[in-house]
C-alpha positions in Angstrom: 5.5 -15.6 9.1 1.8 -15.8 7.8 1.6 -14.8 4.2 -0.8 -12.0 3.7 -2.8 -10.6 0.6 -3.8 -6.9 0.3 -6.2 -6.1 -2.4 -6.4 -2.6 -3.8 -9.8 -1.3 -4.9 -10.9 2.0 -6.5 -14.5 2.3 -5.5 -16.9 1.2 -2.9 -18.8 -1.7 -4.8 -15.5 -3.2 -5.6 -14.5 -2.8 -1.8 -17.8 -4.6 -0.9 -17.1 -7.3 -3.6 -13.4 -7.9 -2.4 -14.8 -8.3 1.2 -16.5 -11.4 0.4 -13.2 -13.4 0.3 -10.6 -14.2 3.0 -8.2 -11.4 2.3 -6.2 -9.8 4.9 -6.5 -5.9 4.1 -8.1 -3.7 1.5 -6.2 -0.7 0.3 -9.0 1.7 -0.5 -8.7 4.4 -3.3 -10.7 6.3 -5.8 -9.9 7.3 -9.5 -7.8 4.5 -10.6 -7.0 6.7 -14.0 -5.2 9.1 -11.5 -3.1 6.4 -9.9 -5.3 6.2 -6.8 -6.2 9.1 -4.6 -8.0 9.6 -1.4 -11.5 8.1 -1.2 -14.4 10.0 0.3 -14.9 10.2 4.0 -18.5 8.6 3.7 -17.3 6.0 1.4 -14.5 5.0 4.0 -17.0 4.7 6.7 -19.4 2.5 4.6 -16.4 0.3 3.8 -15.6 -0.4 7.4 -19.0 -2.1 7.5 -17.9 -5.0 5.2 -14.2 -5.4 6.2 -12.4 -4.7 9.4 -9.1 -3.9 7.9 -9.8 -0.9 5.5 -6.8 1.1 4.8 -7.3 4.3 2.9 -4.7 6.0 0.7 -4.1 9.5 1.9 -3.2 11.3 -1.5 -5.1 14.4 -1.9 -4.3 14.6 -5.9 -2.5 12.8 -8.6 1.0 13.8 -9.6 4.1 14.2 -7.7 4.6 13.4 -4.0 5.6 17.0 -2.7 3.0 18.4 -0.8 2.2 22.1 0.4 0.8 23.1 3.7 -2.8 23.2 2.6 -2.4 19.8 1.1 -0.6 18.5 4.2 -3.9 20.0 6.2 -6.1 17.6 4.0 -3.9 14.7 4.7 -4.0 15.3 8.5 -7.8 15.6 8.5 -8.4 12.5 6.6 -5.8 10.6 9.0 -7.5 12.0 12.0 -11.0 11.0 10.5 -9.8 7.5 9.7 -8.4 7.1 13.3 -11.9 8.4 14.8 -14.0 5.9 12.8 -11.7 2.8 13.5 -9.5 2.3 10.5 -6.7 0.1 11.4 -4.1 1.6 8.9 -3.6 4.1 6.5 -1.3 4.5 3.3 0.7 7.6 2.3 4.1 8.8 1.1 5.9 12.0 1.0 8.9 13.1 -0.7 11.1 16.0 -0.7 12.3 18.2 -3.8 15.5 16.2 -4.0 13.3 12.8 -4.4 14.1 11.5 -1.0 11.8 10.6 1.9 10.4 13.8 3.6 11.4 12.7 7.1 10.0 15.7 8.8 6.5 15.7 7.1 6.2 12.0 7.3 7.2 11.9 11.0 4.3 14.5 11.5 1.9 12.4 9.8 3.0 9.2 11.3 2.5 10.8 14.6 -1.2 11.7 13.7 -1.5 8.1 12.9 -1.5 7.3 16.7 -1.9 3.3 16.8 -2.7 2.9 13.2 -0.6 0.8 10.9 1.3 2.8 8.1 2.2 1.8 4.5 4.6 4.1 2.6 3.1 3.6 -1.0 4.9 3.5 -4.3 6.3 7.1 -4.1 9.0 5.0 -2.8 9.9 3.8 -6.4 10.6 7.4 -7.3 13.7 7.4 -4.9 17.2 6.8 -6.2 18.7 5.3 -3.2 15.9 2.8 -1.9 18.2 1.1 0.6 18.7 4.4 2.5 15.1 5.2 2.1 14.1 2.0 3.8 16.5 2.7 6.6 14.6 6.1 6.9 11.3 4.4 7.0 12.3 1.8 9.5 13.5 4.8 11.7 10.4 6.4 11.1 8.4 3.4 12.2 6.4 2.5 9.1 4.9 -1.1 9.1 5.5 -1.8 5.3 6.8 -0.4 1.8 4.6 -1.1 -1.3 7.0 -1.4 -4.1 7.5 -2.7 -7.8 11.3 -2.4 -7.5 11.5 0.9 -9.3 9.6 -0.4 -12.2 6.2 -0.1 -13.5 5.6 -3.9 -12.9 6.9 -6.2 -10.4 8.1 -8.9 -13.0 10.6 -6.2 -14.0 11.6 -5.5 -10.4 12.0 -8.8 -9.1 15.6 -8.8 -8.3 15.3 -5.2 -6.7 12.3 -6.5 -4.4 13.9 -9.7 -3.4 17.3 -7.9 -2.7 15.5 -5.1 -0.7 13.5 -7.5 1.5 16.6 -9.5 2.3 18.3 -6.1 3.4 15.5 -5.1 5.5 15.4 -8.5 7.2 11.8 -8.2 8.3 12.5 -4.9 10.1 9.9 -3.4 7.8 7.6 -5.6 5.4 8.5 -5.3 1.7 5.3 -5.9 -0.1 5.5 -6.4 -3.6 2.8 -4.6 -5.9 2.3 -3.3 -9.4 0.6 -5.9 -11.8 1.0 -8.7 -9.1 -1.1 -11.4 -10.4 -1.7 -15.2 -9.7 0.6 -16.1 -12.6 3.6 -14.2 -11.5 3.3 -14.2 -7.7 5.6 -17.3 -7.7 8.4 -15.2 -8.7 8.7 -14.2 -4.7 7.8 -17.6 -3.2 11.4 -18.6 -2.3 12.1 -15.3 -0.4 11.2 -15.8 3.3 11.5 -12.0 3.9 8.4 -11.3 1.9 5.2 -12.3 3.5 2.8 -9.5 2.3 1.5 -9.1 -1.3 -0.5 -6.4 -3.0 -2.7 -6.7 -6.0 -5.7 -4.9 -7.6 -6.8 -8.3 -9.2 -8.1 -6.2 -12.2 -8.4 -8.1 -15.4 -9.8 -6.2 -18.5 -10.2 -3.0 -16.5 -12.5 -4.8 -13.9 -11.9 -6.5 -10.4 -11.9 -10.1 -11.1 -13.3 -12.5 -8.3 -11.7 -15.6 -10.0 -8.2 -13.6 -9.7 -8.7 -13.0 -6.0 -9.5 -16.5 -5.4 -6.4 -17.8 -7.5 -4.2 -15.4 -5.5 -5.6 -16.8 -2.1 -4.8 -20.3 -3.2 -1.4 -19.5 -4.5 -0.5 -17.6 -1.2 -1.7 -20.4 0.8 0.7 -22.6 -1.0 3.9 -20.5 -0.5 
């Protein structure tokens, strides 16, 4: 399985910068201080001129991952816009009031995606039984799960991530992310069930081009 790098960016300028490198995918957000929320429609359209695999996050606000009907309407609208302008995929996640996958709402959004690839974001790490959650997402047809193993940083969730990836056995991609950097990616190098990696490549609060290059190099040698 080809190893892939996804870079997360929080504004259009960083998206353009990241697009100069041989990366597989860009998760496009805004407002890093809020944990990443949906980017503006105009920025998504502009980003597509620089990289073919722009995956916007569909998250209308900061905070928890329970959404009311108005917020769901906003998410549907942005998904349909992304599909219309040619995005290859989107990133979202919805939980219920028991902190489990909200299968009904996720299924509805998944159906709106049509042929776009879908990533379930780090709302996943809020879930107690992540193995049951992974089974639910496989059933729903998600392509990948972004996770730091129920911790803030991947280096603290290594065992959980590795175990989950082996459990899923490539039925869904388990993508480590959360302070993943070139100096710790080797923690996953021996796990053949992990083939996608996610990093913001941020050093000292800025997108670091040298870090992008290092990560590309490390992944090429895994």
